[in-house]
Structures are given as structure tokens and as C-alpha cells.
C-alpha positions in Angstrom: 108.0 104.9 103.6 109.2 105.7 100.1 108.8 109.5 100.7 111.1 109.2 103.7 113.7 107.5 101.6 113.3 110.2 99.0 113.8 112.9 101.5 116.8 111.1 103.0 118.2 110.8 99.5 117.8 114.5 98.8 119.5 115.4 102.1 122.4 113.0 101.7 122.9 114.0 98.0 122.9 117.6 98.9 125.4 117.1 101.7 127.7 115.1 99.4 127.4 117.6 96.6 128.2 120.5 99.1 131.2 118.6 100.4 132.5 117.9 96.9 131.9 121.5 96.0 134.0 122.7 98.9 136.8 120.3 98.1 137.1 120.9 94.4 136.0 124.5 94.1 138.7 126.9 92.9 136.8 129.8 94.4 137.3 132.2 97.3 135.8 131.1 100.6 133.1 133.8 100.5 131.9 132.6 97.0 132.0 129.0 98.2 129.9 129.8 101.3 127.4 131.7 99.2 127.1 128.8 96.8 126.7 126.3 99.7 124.0 128.5 101.2 122.2 128.6 97.9 122.5 124.8 97.5 121.1 124.2 101.0 118.2 126.7 100.2 117.4 124.7 97.1 117.6 121.4 98.9 115.4 122.7 101.7 112.8 123.9 99.1 112.8 120.6 97.4 112.4 118.7 100.7 109.6 121.0 101.7 107.8 120.5 98.4 108.2 116.7 98.7 106.9 116.8 102.2 103.9 118.9 101.1 103.1 116.4 98.3 103.5 113.5 100.7 101.1 115.1 103.3 98.6 115.8 100.6 98.7 112.2 99.4 98.4 110.9 103.0 95.3 113.1 103.5 93.8 111.7 100.3 94.5 108.1 101.4 93.1 108.7 104.9 89.9 110.2 103.3 89.5 107.3 101.0 90.1 104.9 103.9 87.4 106.5 105.9 84.9 106.4 103.0 85.7 102.7 102.4 85.3 102.0 106.1 81.9 103.8 106.4 80.6 102.2 103.2 81.7 98.7 104.3 80.2 99.3 107.8 76.9 100.3 106.2 76.9 97.2 103.9 77.7 94.8 106.7 75.0 96.4 108.9 72.4 96.0 106.1 73.5 92.4 105.5 73.2 91.6 109.2 69.7 93.2 109.4 68.7 91.2 106.3 70.0 87.9 107.8 68.3 88.6 111.1 64.9 89.2 109.4 65.1 86.4 106.9 64.5 83.3 109.1 61.5 85.0 110.8 59.9 85.7 107.4 60.4 82.1 106.3 58.7 80.8 109.5 55.8 83.1 109.1 55.5 82.2 105.4 55.6 78.4 106.2 53.0 78.7 109.0 50.4 80.2 106.7 
């Protein structure tokens, strides 16, 4: 969720910056358009980088979650097997 907010912030900030640049720039229209294009290119590159980082982190979290699930499942299975065997062993031990 935080990465979405970050990307939104980058986009909104870039748009505000571009708008202010157009309003207050004492440059020719062609220079202004080139500058805006450059700003949008930089903004797009930053957003892509942030998205790549977010995807990498999400993959890592998913992998860790799967490992945790598999480990927990195995431990629970062993505990259930142990509990299922224990009363039988006590009865056999008490009967001897």
C-alpha cells in the first residue's frame, strides 16, 4: 500500500512541477516542451524503478510466506502424529 502512495506522490508531484514550469518559465514553447518531455521521462523512470523494487520485495515476501507455511504445516503434522501415537503407547506401557 505504501508503494502505491509513493508512486501516486511521484506522479502528482511531477504533474504539479510540470504545470508550474509551464506557467513560470520564461522560455520559448519548444524549449518548454522539451523540458516537460524530459521531466516526464525522469518521472517515468523513477516510477518504473519504484515498481521494480516493489515487485522484488513482494516476491521476497511471498517466498518467505510460502516457506513459513510449509514449515508450520510440517510441524503441525508432526505434532498431530505424536499426539495420535502417545495415548496408544501409554496404554501399551500400562498393560505390561
